[in-house]
C-alpha positions in Angstrom: -2.9 29.5 -2.1 -6.0 31.0 -0.6 -6.0 31.4 3.1 -8.9 29.6 4.9 -9.9 29.5 8.5 -12.4 26.9 9.5 -12.6 24.1 12.0 -13.1 21.5 9.3 -12.7 21.2 5.6 -15.4 19.2 3.7 -18.6 18.0 5.3 -18.6 16.4 8.7 -18.0 12.8 7.4 -15.1 14.0 5.2 -13.6 16.3 7.8 -9.8 15.8 8.3 -8.5 16.6 11.7 -4.9 16.7 12.9 -4.1 15.7 16.5 -0.6 16.9 17.1 1.6 16.7 20.3 -1.5 16.0 22.4 -3.3 19.0 21.0 -6.3 19.2 18.6 -5.5 21.3 15.5 -8.8 22.7 14.3 -7.7 25.5 12.1 -5.8 24.6 9.0 -6.0 25.4 5.3 -5.0 22.5 3.0 -3.8 19.0 3.3 -2.5 16.0 1.3 -2.3 12.6 2.9 -0.8 9.5 1.2 -1.7 6.0 2.3 -0.7 2.7 0.7 0.4 -0.9 1.1 2.9 -1.2 -1.8 4.5 2.3 -1.5 6.1 3.1 1.9 6.1 5.1 4.1 2.7 6.8 4.3 3.1 10.6 4.5 1.1 13.8 5.0 1.4 17.6 4.5 -1.0 20.1 6.1 -1.0 23.9 6.2 -2.3 25.7 9.3 -3.6 29.2 9.0 -2.8 31.6 11.9 -3.8 35.1 12.9 -0.7 35.8 15.0 3.1 35.7 14.5 4.6 32.7 12.8 7.0 32.2 15.7 4.1 31.2 17.9 3.3 28.3 15.6 6.9 27.2 15.4 7.2 27.2 19.1 4.0 25.1 19.5 4.7 22.4 16.9 8.2 20.8 16.5 9.9 18.1 14.5 9.6 14.8 16.4 6.2 15.5 17.8 3.8 12.5 17.4 0.7 13.1 15.3 -2.6 11.4 14.3 -4.8 12.2 11.3 -8.5 11.5 11.4 -11.3 11.4 8.8 -14.8 11.9 10.3 -13.3 11.4 13.7 -11.6 8.0 12.8 -7.8 7.8 12.9 -6.4 6.9 9.5 -2.7 7.5 10.1 -0.3 8.1 12.9 3.4 8.8 13.1 5.9 11.6 13.7 6.3 15.2 12.4 9.5 15.6 10.4 9.3 19.1 8.9 7.6 22.2 10.3 8.2 25.2 8.1 6.8 28.7 7.1 6.7 28.5 3.3 5.9 32.2 2.5 5.7 35.7 4.1 2.5 36.5 2.2 0.3 34.5 4.6 1.0 33.4 8.1 0.8 29.6 7.6 2.8 26.7 9.1 3.4 23.8 6.7 3.8 20.5 8.6 5.1 17.4 7.0 5.3 13.9 8.6 5.5 10.2 7.9 3.9 7.2 9.6 5.7 4.8 11.8 7.4 3.0 8.9 9.7 6.1 8.7 12.3 4.9 11.3 13.0 1.8 9.1 13.8 4.2 6.2 15.9 6.6 8.3 18.1 4.0 10.1 20.9 2.3 8.2 22.6 -0.9 9.1 26.0 -0.2 10.7 27.0 -3.7 11.9 26.7 -7.0 10.1 24.8 -9.6 12.0 23.0 -12.8 11.6 19.5 -13.3 12.9 18.2 -16.3 14.9 14.5 -15.5 14.4 12.6 -18.6 13.3 9.7 -16.9 11.5 9.5 -13.9 9.2 7.2 -12.2 11.8 9.8 -12.7 14.5 12.5 -11.3 12.2 10.5 -8.1 11.7 10.0 -7.9 15.5 13.8 -8.1 16.0 14.4 -5.3 13.5 11.7 -3.1 15.1 13.5 -3.4 18.4 16.7 -2.2 16.8 15.0 1.0 15.4 13.3 1.7 18.8 9.9 0.3 18.0 10.1 -2.9 20.0 6.8 -2.1 21.9 4.8 -2.4 18.7 2.7 -5.5 17.6 3.2 -7.2 14.2 0.0 -8.6 12.7 -0.2 -11.1 9.8 -3.7 -10.0 8.9 -5.1 -6.5 8.1 -8.8 -7.2 8.7 -9.1 -5.3 12.0 -7.2 -2.3 10.7 -9.2 -2.2 7.5 -12.5 -2.4 9.3 -11.6 0.5 11.6 -10.4 2.7 8.7 -13.4 2.1 6.5 -16.0 1.9 9.3 -17.3 -1.1 7.4 -19.5 -3.7 9.1 -17.6 -6.5 7.4 -14.5 -8.1 8.8 -12.7 -10.6 6.5 -9.5 -12.2 7.7 -6.8 -13.1 5.2 -7.5 -16.7 4.1 -3.8 -17.6 4.4 -3.1 -15.5 7.5 -1.9 -18.3 9.8 0.3 -19.7 7.1 1.9 -16.3 6.6 2.5 -16.3 10.4 4.4 -19.6 10.2 6.8 -18.7 7.4 10.2 -19.8 8.7 13.7 -18.2 8.4 16.1 -20.7 9.8 16.4 -23.9 7.7 16.4 -25.3 4.2 12.9 -25.8 2.7 11.8 -29.4 3.1 9.2 -29.1 0.4 6.3 -28.8 2.8 3.8 -25.9 3.3 6.3 -23.7 5.1 9.0 -21.6 3.5 12.3 -21.6 5.2 15.5 -19.5 4.9 19.2 -19.9 5.5 21.9 -17.3 6.4 19.6 -14.4 7.3 22.4 -11.9 7.4 22.1 -8.1 7.0 24.6 -5.9 5.1 26.2 -2.7 6.2 25.0 0.4 4.3 21.5 -0.6 3.5 18.6 0.9 5.4 16.6 -1.5 7.6 13.7 -1.2 5.2 15.7 -2.1 2.2 17.0 -5.2 3.8 13.7 -6.3 5.3 12.0 -5.7 1.9 14.4 -8.2 0.3 13.4 -10.8 2.9 9.7 -10.1 2.4 10.1 -10.4 -1.4 11.2 -14.0 -1.0 7.8 -14.7 0.5 5.6 -12.5 -1.6 4.9 -10.3 1.4 4.6 -6.6 2.2 4.9 -4.5 5.4 2.9 -1.4 6.3 1.9 0.5 9.4 -1.6 0.3 10.9 -3.6 3.4 11.8 -2.5 3.2 15.5 1.2 2.7 14.9 1.5 -1.1 14.9 2.5 -3.1 11.8 1.1 -5.6 9.3 3.2 -8.2 7.4 0.9 -9.8 4.9 -0.1 -10.1 1.2 -2.9 -8.2 -0.6 -6.2 -9.9 0.2 -8.1 -10.2 -3.1 -10.7 -12.7 -1.7 -12.3 -10.3 0.7 -15.9 -9.0 0.1 -16.4 -5.7 -1.7 -16.1 -2.7 0.6 -17.3 -0.2 -2.1 -19.4 0.2 -5.2 -18.3 2.8 -7.8 -21.1 3.5 -10.3 -20.9 5.9 -13.2 -23.6 5.7 -15.9 -23.5 7.6 -19.2 -26.3 10.1 -19.8 -27.2 10.6 -16.2 -26.9 14.2 -14.8 -25.9 12.9 -11.4 -24.3 9.6 -10.2 -23.8 8.1 -6.7 -20.1 8.9 -7.1 -18.8 12.2 -8.4 -15.8 11.2 -10.5 -13.6 14.3 -10.9 -11.0 12.6 -13.0 -9.8 9.2 -14.3 -6.8 7.6 -16.0 -6.4 4.3 -17.8 -3.4 2.6 -19.5 -2.6 -0.9 -20.6 1.1 -1.0 -21.7 3.2 -4.1 -22.4 6.4 -2.1 -23.2 8.2 -3.2 -20.1 6.5 -6.6 -19.6 8.1 -9.9 -20.3 6.4 -13.1 -21.4 8.1 -15.0 -18.6 10.5 -14.4 -15.7 13.3 -16.8 -14.8 14.6 -16.1 -11.3 17.9 -17.8 -10.5 20.9 -17.9 -8.2 23.9 -20.0 -7.3 24.0 -21.4 -3.8 26.5 -23.9 -2.4 27.7 -24.6 -5.9 24.3 -25.4 -7.3 22.1 -23.3 -9.7 18.6 -22.6 -8.4 16.0 -21.4 -10.8 12.2 -21.0 -11.3 9.9 -19.6 -14.0 6.7 -17.6 -13.9 4.6 -16.7 -16.9 3.0 -13.3 -17.6 -0.2 -14.4 -19.3 -1.2 -10.9 -20.3 2.1 -10.3 -22.2 2.3 -13.9 -23.6 -1.2 -13.7 -25.1 -0.7 -10.1 -26.4 2.5 -11.1 -28.2 2.1 -14.8 -28.9 -1.6 -15.4 -28.9 -3.7 -17.7 -26.7 -1.5 -20.7 -27.6 1.6 -19.1 -26.0 -0.4 -18.0 -23.0 -1.9 -21.5 -22.6 1.4 -23.4 -22.8 3.5 -20.8 -21.0 6.0 -20.7 -23.8 7.0 -17.1 -23.5 9.6 -16.0 -26.0 10.5 -12.6 -24.6 11.8 -13.7 -21.2 13.7 -11.8 -18.4 16.5 -13.5 -16.6 16.5 -12.2 -13.0 19.5 -13.0 -10.7 19.0 -12.5 -7.0 21.7 -13.5 -4.5 19.2 -13.6 -1.7 17.6 -16.8 -3.2 18.7 -19.9 -1.3 16.2 -22.6 -2.4 13.7 -23.4 -5.2 10.7 -22.1 -3.3 12.3 -18.7 -2.9 13.2 -18.6 -6.6 9.6 -19.3 -7.5 8.3 -16.6 -5.2 10.8 -14.1 -6.5 9.8 -14.8 -10.1 6.1 -14.5 -9.1 6.7 -11.1 -7.5 8.5 -9.8 -10.6 5.6 -10.9 -12.8 3.2 -9.2 -10.4 5.2 -6.0 -10.4 5.4 -5.9 -14.2 1.6 -6.5 -14.6 0.8 -3.7 -12.1 3.1 -1.3 -13.9 1.6 -2.1 -17.2 -2.1 -1.9 -16.1 -3.0 1.4 -14.6 -6.5 2.5 -13.6 -7.1 5.4 -11.3 -9.9 7.6 -10.2 -10.3 10.9 -8.4 -13.6 11.3 -6.6 -15.2 14.1 -4.6 -14.8 13.6 -0.8 -13.1 10.8 1.0 -15.9 8.2 0.9 -17.6 5.8 -1.6 -21.0 4.1 -1.3 -20.6 1.0 0.8 -21.3 -2.5 -0.6 -23.0 -3.3 2.7 -26.7 -3.9 2.5 -27.5 -0.6 4.2 -25.6 1.4 1.5 -23.9 3.8 3.9 -20.8 5.8 2.8 -17.5 4.1 3.7 -14.2 5.9 4.1 -11.7 5.0 1.4 -8.7 2.9 2.5 -6.0 0.7 1.0 -6.2 -3.1 0.9 -9.9 -3.0 0.1 -12.0 -4.3 -2.8 -14.3 -2.3 -5.1 -16.9 -3.3 -7.6 -17.0 -0.9 -10.6 -19.9 -0.2 -12.9 -18.2 2.4 -15.1 -19.9 2.8 -18.5 -17.5 5.5 -19.5 -14.3 3.3 -19.4 -16.1 0.0 -19.8 -15.1 -1.6 -16.5 -18.5 -3.0 -15.7 -20.5 -6.2 -15.3 -20.7 -6.5 -19.1 -16.9 -6.9 -19.1 -16.6 -4.7 -22.1 -12.7 -4.5 -21.9 -12.2 -8.1 -20.9 -10.7 -7.1 -17.5 -13.8 -7.6 -15.4 -15.0 -5.0 -12.8 -13.4 -6.2 -9.5 -10.4 -4.3 -8.3 -8.1 -4.0 -5.2 -7.5 -0.4 -4.0 -4.1 1.1 -3.1 -2.1 4.3 -3.4 -4.7 6.6 -1.9 -4.2 10.3 -1.7 -6.7 12.4 0.4 -6.4 16.0 -0.7 -7.9 19.4 0.0 -7.0 22.6 -1.9 -8.7 25.9 -2.6 -8.7 25.0 -6.3 -10.0 21.4 -6.3 -11.9 21.1 -3.0 -12.0 17.8 -1.1 -11.0 14.8 -3.2 -9.5 11.3 -3.0 -7.4 9.7 -5.6 -6.8 5.9 -5.7 -5.4 3.2 -7.9 -7.5 0.2 -8.9 -5.2 -2.8 -9.1 -6.3 -5.8 -11.2 -6.6 -9.0 -9.1 -4.8 -11.0 -11.8 -1.6 -9.0 -11.0 -1.9 -10.0 -7.4 -2.6 -13.7 -7.7 1.1 -14.4 -7.9 1.5 -12.9 -4.4 -1.5 -14.8 -3.1 0.0 -18.0 -4.4 3.2 -17.2 -2.5 1.3 -17.6 0.7 0.0 -21.0 -0.1 
């Protein structure tokens, strides 16, 4: 890798800074920063060039040091350094790797079985955070403030079901009302705290991720929010608003099922629920099968965490959602870390997860003419901010189809 020495890489708005152990790091070579909702934890790797002995860098930056990463001066990620190293003797560089504040939930295993008395899923998460040493953090049920800070957008759009997410209960049998309630919330020895928490969140169609300042969000993807970005690519034009460096598209029903039946046995009774994958049902059985929900390539899914019919339905919904997302893949790599904003003033907005983009892509056919039948509105996730000597400054991201997320939105109703 080429050795660069400069205060920032990219233009001022795309500049990535590392603030480490209460010190500004202004001289570094390359970086890769991953940020997502559905894949945890977020992580980063940077390489810092140095004109002196490597030992001076190793003394200065240590495992366990807190860090912040910024784009254009705005914090986008914070957490803890986990691996400082010198990768080669050819160039004096320190490679620093770290993960955001979800990391302790992955590192810490459950060593004692216990039952929780928390009444809501938010309170349950708060109790677990205390166990892993993060009891001073706040848990939000809405990502709007975090999203607005990351993107520098002028629009704030709260999750339409945020208050209902906040009220999801954990302590009693479901009474058929709006709230979802649990029994026997008991953790098992050997799992990590994230593995166990994720099982509880699956029962409610929810995800958990860290905010840019080290707090947490427990929520569902917000597919009703206004567009944050517009991505336009016209054929035959020498220059577009967005410089697309690469793209990938795949629609694959190989591992999809026409329907999911989630079931369990609890207190001697069988609990079950069915969710239909309309994409797969229509591809295999035609519009009639999709309309009637009569899938003939089903998947039986047993989950011993299911305790009532509502949980069974949400578990089936989430499995359908995951299969649809795995089968439909659309991703772009663009120059820089920003896209044109959908705001009226047309400024450039920093790319971030849990946002919506409107595509006008004549190359692949995702446009207002709906050439592929999948529309042109997409939810963004799985972002990678990257800078290398070979590719320059780029951002890669996945465009998730809203149909594959509706099942999660329905879980919050």
